[in-house]
C-alpha positions in Angstrom: 105.6 86.4 100.8 105.0 89.3 103.1 104.8 92.9 102.0 104.7 95.8 104.4 102.8 98.8 103.0 103.5 102.2 104.5 103.3 105.8 103.3 103.3 109.5 104.3 106.2 109.4 106.8 106.7 113.2 106.4 110.1 113.0 108.1 111.0 116.5 109.4 107.4 117.7 110.0 107.0 120.0 113.0 103.9 120.6 115.0 103.3 124.3 115.7 107.1 124.8 115.8 107.8 121.8 117.9 110.4 119.4 116.5 109.4 115.8 116.2 112.7 114.1 115.3 112.5 111.9 118.5 109.1 110.6 117.3 110.4 109.8 113.9 113.5 108.1 115.2 111.3 106.0 117.5 108.9 105.1 114.7 111.8 104.0 112.4 113.3 101.9 115.1 109.9 100.3 115.7 109.4 99.8 111.9 112.7 97.9 111.7 111.6 95.6 114.5 108.3 94.9 112.7 110.1 94.1 109.5 112.2 91.5 111.2 109.5 90.1 113.5 107.0 89.7 110.6 109.6 88.3 108.2 108.8 91.1 105.7 110.2 90.4 102.2 109.3 93.8 100.6 108.8 97.2 102.3 106.7 99.7 100.3 106.8 103.5 101.0 104.0 105.1 98.9 105.2 108.7 98.8 105.8 111.7 101.1 108.9 110.3 102.7 109.9 113.8 103.7 107.7 116.7 104.6 109.7 119.1 102.5 111.4 118.9 99.1 114.6 120.1 100.8 114.7 118.0 103.9 117.0 119.0 106.8 120.3 117.2 107.5 118.7 115.5 110.5 115.8 114.2 108.4 118.2 112.8 105.9 120.3 111.2 108.6 117.2 109.4 109.9 116.2 108.2 106.4 119.6 106.8 105.4 120.3 105.3 108.7 117.0 103.4 108.5 117.7 102.1 105.0 121.1 100.9 106.0 119.7 99.1 109.0 117.0 97.4 107.0 119.6 96.3 104.4 121.9 94.9 107.1 119.1 93.1 109.0 118.8 89.3 108.5 116.6 88.5 105.5 113.5 86.2 105.9 114.7 82.6 105.7 111.8 81.8 103.4 113.1 84.0 100.6 116.7 84.9 101.5 116.2 88.5 100.3 114.5 91.7 101.2 113.7 94.8 99.1 112.6 98.3 99.8 110.5 100.3 97.2 110.1 104.0 97.6 108.1 106.4 95.4 108.0 110.2 95.6 104.9 111.9 96.9 103.8 115.5 96.3 105.9 116.7 99.2 109.0 115.0 97.9 111.6 116.3 95.4 111.9 113.7 92.6 115.5 114.7 91.8 116.5 114.7 95.5 115.1 111.1 96.0 116.6 109.9 92.7 120.1 111.3 93.4 121.4 108.3 95.3 119.2 105.7 93.5 122.1 103.8 91.9 123.9 103.5 95.2 120.8 102.5 97.1 120.1 99.8 94.5 123.1 97.9 95.7 121.2 97.6 99.0 118.1 96.4 97.3 116.5 99.8 97.8 114.6 100.9 94.7 113.7 104.6 94.4 111.3 106.1 91.8 111.2 109.9 92.0 109.7 111.0 88.7 107.2 109.6 86.2 108.9 107.2 83.8 106.9 104.0 83.0 109.9 102.0 81.9 111.6 102.7 85.3 108.6 102.1 87.4 108.2 98.4 86.7 110.4 96.4 89.1 110.8 92.6 89.0 112.0 91.8 92.5 113.9 88.5 93.1 114.6 86.6 96.3 118.0 85.5 97.6 118.2 82.6 95.2 117.6 84.8 92.2 114.0 83.7 91.6 111.4 86.3 90.7 108.8 86.8 93.5 106.8 89.9 92.7 106.5 92.7 90.1 106.0 96.2 91.6 104.5 99.0 89.5 106.0 101.8 91.5 104.1 104.9 90.2 105.1 108.1 92.0 103.0 111.2 92.4 102.0 112.2 88.8 102.4 115.9 88.3 100.3 117.9 85.8 103.2 118.3 83.4 103.9 114.5 83.5 100.5 113.5 82.2 99.0 116.2 80.0 99.9 118.8 77.4 98.5 122.2 78.0 96.7 123.8 75.0 95.7 127.5 74.5 92.1 128.2 75.0 91.2 124.9 76.7 88.5 125.0 79.3 88.7 123.9 82.9 86.6 120.9 82.0 89.1 120.0 79.2 92.0 120.2 81.6 90.2 118.0 84.1 89.4 115.4 81.5 93.0 115.4 80.2 94.3 114.9 83.7 92.1 112.0 84.4 92.9 110.5 81.0 96.6 111.0 81.7 96.5 109.2 85.0 94.5 106.3 83.4 96.9 106.0 80.5 100.0 106.1 82.7 98.7 103.2 84.9 97.6 101.3 81.8 101.1 101.7 80.3 102.8 100.6 83.5 100.5 97.6 83.8 101.1 96.5 80.2 104.9 96.6 80.8 104.4 94.6 84.0 102.4 92.0 82.1 105.0 91.8 79.4 107.8 91.5 82.0 106.0 88.6 83.7 105.7 86.8 80.4 109.4 87.3 79.8 110.3 85.7 83.1 109.3 82.3 81.6 106.4 79.9 81.3 104.6 78.9 84.5 105.8 82.0 86.4 102.7 83.6 87.7 103.9 86.0 90.4 101.7 88.8 91.8 101.7 92.3 90.5 101.6 95.1 93.1 100.7 98.6 92.1 101.7 101.8 94.0 100.4 105.4 93.8 100.2 108.7 95.6 96.9 110.4 94.9 93.4 111.1 96.2 90.9 108.3 95.4 87.2 108.8 95.2 85.5 108.4 98.6 88.8 108.9 100.5 88.6 110.4 103.9 90.9 113.2 105.1 90.8 115.2 108.4 90.9 118.9 109.1 94.4 120.1 109.6 96.1 116.8 108.7 98.2 118.4 106.0 96.6 116.5 103.1 96.6 118.6 100.0 94.3 118.1 97.0 96.6 117.1 94.2 94.5 118.0 91.2 92.0 120.6 90.2 88.3 120.2 90.6 86.9 116.7 90.4 90.3 115.2 89.8 91.1 115.7 93.4 89.2 112.4 93.6 90.4 109.8 91.2 87.9 106.9 90.6 89.0 103.4 91.6 88.2 102.1 88.1 91.2 103.9 86.8 93.5 101.2 88.2 94.3 98.1 86.1 92.6 94.9 87.1 95.9 93.0 86.9 97.0 94.6 90.2 96.8 91.9 92.9 97.3 94.6 95.5 97.3 98.4 95.3 99.4 100.3 97.9 98.3 104.0 98.0 99.7 107.0 99.8 98.5 110.6 100.4 95.6 110.2 102.7 96.7 110.1 106.3 93.9 107.9 107.7 94.2 104.1 107.1 91.3 103.1 104.8 90.2 100.8 102.0 89.3 102.1 98.5 85.7 101.3 97.7 85.7 98.8 100.5 88.3 96.6 98.8 90.6 94.5 100.9 93.3 94.8 98.3 93.2 98.5 97.5 94.3 100.5 100.5 95.8 103.6 102.0 98.1 102.7 104.9 97.9 106.2 106.3 100.6 108.2 108.0 102.4 106.5 110.9 102.3 109.7 113.1 99.4 112.1 113.6 99.9 115.1 111.5 97.7 117.5 113.6 95.7 117.7 116.7 92.6 116.7 114.7 94.1 113.2 114.6 94.8 113.1 118.4 93.7 109.7 119.8 93.3 108.1 116.4 95.0 104.8 116.0 97.7 104.8 113.3 98.8 101.7 111.5 100.7 100.1 108.7 99.4 97.3 106.4 100.9 93.8 106.3 100.0 92.1 103.0 100.5 88.3 102.8 100.5 86.5 99.4 99.6 82.9 98.8 100.4 82.7 95.1 98.7 85.8 93.7 96.0 85.9 96.4 96.5 88.7 98.8 95.2 89.2 102.3 95.9 92.3 104.4 95.9 93.2 108.1 96.7 96.3 110.0 99.5 96.5 112.5 99.0 99.3 115.0 101.7 101.9 115.4 102.5 102.8 119.0 101.9 106.3 120.3 105.4 107.9 120.5 104.1 111.3 121.7 100.7 111.8 123.2 98.6 114.6 121.7 95.3 116.0 123.1 92.9 118.7 122.1 91.1 120.1 125.1 88.0 122.1 124.3 85.4 123.8 126.4 84.9 126.5 129.0 87.6 127.3 131.6 86.4 124.9 134.2 86.4 121.9 131.8 89.8 122.9 130.4 91.4 123.4 133.9 89.8 120.1 135.1 91.2 118.1 132.2 94.7 119.6 132.6 94.6 118.7 136.3 93.7 115.1 135.4 96.5 114.8 133.0 99.0 116.3 135.4 97.9 113.9 138.1 98.5 111.0 135.8 102.0 112.2 135.0 101.2 112.7 131.3 103.7 114.4 129.0 101.1 115.2 126.3 101.3 118.0 123.9 98.1 120.1 124.1 95.9 122.2 121.9 93.6 124.3 123.9 90.3 125.5 122.3 88.6 127.9 124.6 84.9 127.8 123.7 82.7 129.8 126.0 80.7 133.1 125.9 82.7 134.4 128.9 85.7 136.5 127.9 89.0 135.7 129.5 91.6 138.2 128.7 94.5 136.4 130.4 93.7 132.9 129.1 97.3 132.2 128.1 98.6 133.3 131.6 96.1 131.0 133.3 97.1 128.1 131.1 100.8 128.6 131.7 100.2 128.6 135.4 98.1 125.4 135.2 101.0 123.4 133.7 103.8 124.7 136.0 105.5 121.7 137.5 104.1 119.2 135.0 105.4 117.5 131.9 102.6 118.9 129.8 103.3 121.3 127.0 100.8 123.6 125.3 101.6 124.0 121.6 98.5 126.0 120.6 95.8 128.1 122.1 92.7 129.0 120.2 90.3 131.5 121.9 87.1 131.2 119.9 85.4 133.9 121.9 88.0 136.5 120.9 87.8 135.3 117.3 84.0 135.7 117.3 84.4 139.3 118.5 87.0 140.0 116.0 84.8 138.7 113.2 82.0 140.9 114.4 84.4 143.9 114.0 85.1 143.4 110.3 87.6 140.6 111.1 90.0 143.0 113.0 92.7 141.2 114.8 92.0 137.8 113.3 95.0 135.5 113.2 96.0 134.2 109.7 96.5 130.7 111.1 92.7 130.5 111.7 92.0 130.8 107.9 93.1 128.6 105.1 93.9 129.8 101.6 90.3 129.2 100.4 88.8 131.3 103.2 91.2 134.1 102.4 90.1 134.0 98.8 86.4 134.0 99.7 87.0 137.1 101.9 88.7 138.7 98.9 85.7 138.1 96.6 83.4 139.6 99.2 85.5 142.6 100.0 85.7 143.4 96.2 82.0 142.8 95.8 82.7 140.4 92.9 79.4 139.5 91.1 78.0 136.1 91.9 78.0 134.9 88.3 81.8 135.6 88.1 82.7 133.7 91.2 82.6 130.1 90.0 85.1 130.7 87.2 87.4 132.7 89.5 87.3 129.9 92.1 88.3 127.3 89.5 91.2 129.5 88.3 92.3 130.0 91.9 92.2 126.2 92.6 94.3 125.6 89.5 96.8 128.2 90.7 97.0 126.6 94.1 97.5 123.1 92.6 100.4 124.5 90.5 102.0 126.1 93.6 101.7 122.8 95.6 103.7 121.0 92.9 106.7 123.3 93.3 
């Protein structure tokens, strides 16, 4: 049996105002080809299908067209059936994903938007009606799903309750999966596959890739021991770089199929193909093609202009981020850059002039662009400008992180 593990599609995501629908359409067409070529029995999407809780009509069109195409494609001859399992991530609206779930179920597309253990355990059958795998399709677990707030509790109490809530949720789902496997009959020892959308300990994220910490404090990093031992494979989403959890071959993040920012330019994206022999799982990565070239060019004017000339000569149609990094001040940097790409297929999406920013910071941050600061940097500036005592800052930072986490859930 072959399972294809994907996550973090983020359909509808733009890059500095530039629409990426053509990239998403190309990716979904490619994914359909992989599903047929590799005789995939089950496709897993581990959260963040869309980039917004209210996806555009175009985003929805791409999503539903893809699901219809997968459902209509010839099923693997070995099993005679194909399933798709989709769970919500922190970017997704549980109610939006769940709205058509009964209709999608007729196409063997199983959607789990909100936390409900009894709905998360799916026994998937092949075309002959024989059970082939049990999927524990846990979505992104929101604070309100897994703990009860109490007056007067400390930040440490909240963190402990969140961790206990996540552990208990997975334990309950795993117990239901074990019970369901027993109910299938004696001698049926099919694999159990877990899913999740969270930040595991040791996970790697990249600057600007759009990954948000999901929980407050230490719970932004959930330890691997939290997951039940009965999972023969664990398909995780949220982190955008493909990676193993604690070096395990059977606990993985598939990563996002498209680069989410220029910090990921040039990094190979992939999906994970998991093959089962009985309950023994082996996984390998399938590289995702580059549908739109991205490149960050950094340095002084000569190095930037030289690289642009090289790309132009090669006929590149890359999207560029320019980071001007030199002690020399160039007041007409943007004009020079626009002139350099005239007559080419190159497109500059962002220009960052670090020399101008440095001067602005020296002048009490005057003229600094908001896009150059994240929400944590803004808060630190606020603490400094109000001369907040050092002994009060740790508690204020924790309260601020809790507020941010609550806002990210909306």
